[in-house]
N, C-alpha and C positions, 0 to 999 in steps of 0.2 A: 504494500500500500504506500502511496506517495501523498504527503500532506504538505500544504503551504501554510505557514504560520506568519502572520503579519502583526507586529507589535512594536511600538516605538520605545518602550522601556526595555533597554537592552538586557538587563539582568533577568527580567521575567522571560524575555524571548529565549535567552540561552537556556534557562531552566526548563521551559516548555519543550524546546527542541531536544534537550538531553533526555528528558523523561520519555518522549515519544520514540526516540532512537533506541533507547534501552528496550522498548517493547517490540522492536523490529521494524518500525516504520521508517521510510525514507522521508526526510524533512528538508524542505527549502524554506528560506526565511527572507523577510524584508522588514524594514523599520519605518517605511513610509507607505501611506495608502496608495499613492499614485504608482509607486514601484510594485506594490502588491497587485494592483490591477493589471499591469503589463504582464506579470507572471501568470496570474489567474486566467487571463485571456488565452493563454496557450492551450488550455483545455486538457492538461495532462494530469490533473490532480484528482484524487479520490475524495478529499475533504479539504475545506478551507477553514482555518481558525483565525478570526479577525478581531482585533481590538476595535472598539467603537471610536474612541477619541485618538486620532492620529494626524500628524502633519501631512500636507499634500492632498489627502482625501480621506474623509472619515469612513468608518466601516459600513455604516448604513448606506451611504451614497455609493460605496463600492459594490455592495450587494445589489442595489437597484440597477446599476449599470450592467452588471453581469446578467441579471434576470431579464433585462430589456433586450439583451442580445440572444436570449434563449438558452443561456448556459444554466444547467440545473445541478451543478456540483453542490453537494451538501455544505452548509455553512454553519459553523458554531461561532457565535459572537461572544467576545469577552467584554464585560462592562463593569465599571466601578459604580454605576448607578443602580441601586436596588429599588427601582420604582416601577410601578405598573406601566406608566406612560412610556418609559424607556424600553421596556421589554416588548410592549405592543408595537412600538415604532419599528423595532428591529425585525420582529416576526412579520409584520405587514409588508416590510420592504422585500421579504423573500428569504430571510434567515430561517434555518430549521430548528435551532436551539440556541440557548444563551447560557452563560456561566458568569456568576457575579464574583468579582475579585474582593478579597483574596479567596482562593478556592483550594480544596484539597487535591493532591495529585490523583488519588483514587477516583475522585469524581470526574476529573478531566478525562482520564482513561476510560471510565465507564460511559461517559457521554460520547466519546469518540467511537467506541465499539458499537454503541446503540445506533449512531447515525450511519455507520458503515453497514450494519445489519439491515437497517431500514431501507438502505439503497441497494440491497441485494449483493453487497460486496464482502460480506463477512458472515460466518456462521460460527456457532459455539465450538464445533468440532473441526474448524479450519478447512472446510470444504466448500467449493463453489461448483455448481452444476448447471449445465445447459444441455438439454437433450441427453444423449448418451455420453457426452464429454464432461469430465469432472477434473478438478484440480484439488489435490490433497496437500495442504501446506506443511503438514507434519512429516510428509515423505518427500516433499519438494519434487513432486512428479505429477504428470497428468495421466488420466485414464480414459479409455473408451470402454464403458461397461466395467468389467473386472480386469481388463487388459492394460498393463502399464505401458506408457509410451516411451519411457526411458529417455527423457528430455535432457538436453544440455542446459547450462545455466541461462543462456540468452533465449533458448527455445521456451523454457519454463516461464521466463519473464514475459515473453511475447504472448504465450497462451493465456497467462494470467491477465494481461492487459485486455486482450480480446474478450475474455469471459466477464471481466468487470465492466466492460462497455459493450456488452452484447446488443446486437440490433442497432448499433450506432455506427455511423461512418467515421472511421479514423483516418485522417490524412497521413501521408508518408512523413510529413514534418512532425506531426504529433507523436507518431510511433517512434521516430528517430530520437526526438527530444526525451521521451519517456524511458526508452530502453537503453539508449547509448549516451544520452546527455548532450546538451548544446555545446559543450566544450570538447566533445569527441573529435578525434582527427579522422574518423571513418567518413566515407561519403554516403549519400542517401541510398545508393544502390544496395547497401547492406541490408536495408529493410526488405527489399524484394527477395534477396537471397535467403534470409532467414524465414520469410513466409513460405518460400519454396521448401526449405528443410522441414518446417512444421507440417505443411500439407502432405509431404511425403510420408511422414510418420502416421498422420491421420488416415492416409490413403490405405494403409495396411489393414484398416478396420472400416473402410468404405465411408469415411467421414470427412474426406478432404474438401467436399463441396460445401461444407459449413463456412469455410473462409472464402468469401466472394470478393472478386476484384471490382472496384469502382474505377472505371477507366479515367486516367489522368488525375485521379484524386487520391485513392488509397484503397482501403479494405473495410469489410464489414463481416462480423461473425453473425450468421443468420441461417437457421435451418427451416425446413418446411414445418408448417404449423402442426401437422400431425405427428412430427418427430420431436417436438419440443415440449 
């Protein structure tokens, strides 16, 4: 799972980042709302954790801009204001949950897990399923039915990204940024190469057609309705 945390209080941002990383999440950070917006617009995150009061752009306005563009990534707002009006404003803007400062680490993690479960990206047993295809995080491998796919690290990451964003078009840019990172020295052709590798392993179980090519755009994980 990849999370974006945007908070202008550096000590708190570092603490939140550290806690999430200890739980196995990949975390990117920003200290300004406008910087956070640029990162969030890439569409590669599973969850956004946003402070409300930030320089550049406040958290509520950030959420409004993302929702206006049709981006539905779950949002957890951090607020120092424990008032009904403040919470209502954030939720009405499109946030999914809020957490009042100061907060306990356990509550932050619990709300993170709850939002990921609600969005179909996390289960208590660490498994994500779409049709006959599943991903078992405790084994770090994918399955078709009961048959392991024996995935490499990048193949696993790629299948995980497809499963977490099933039935959504993912551009090559999004896949590259998510799996290899914007600082990678690889070229974008590596995306097509690893999709080929993944399809080849799925083809052994007649499931390669689940990953469909969107010409000149990218890919989508989508099966026939009767098979999902």
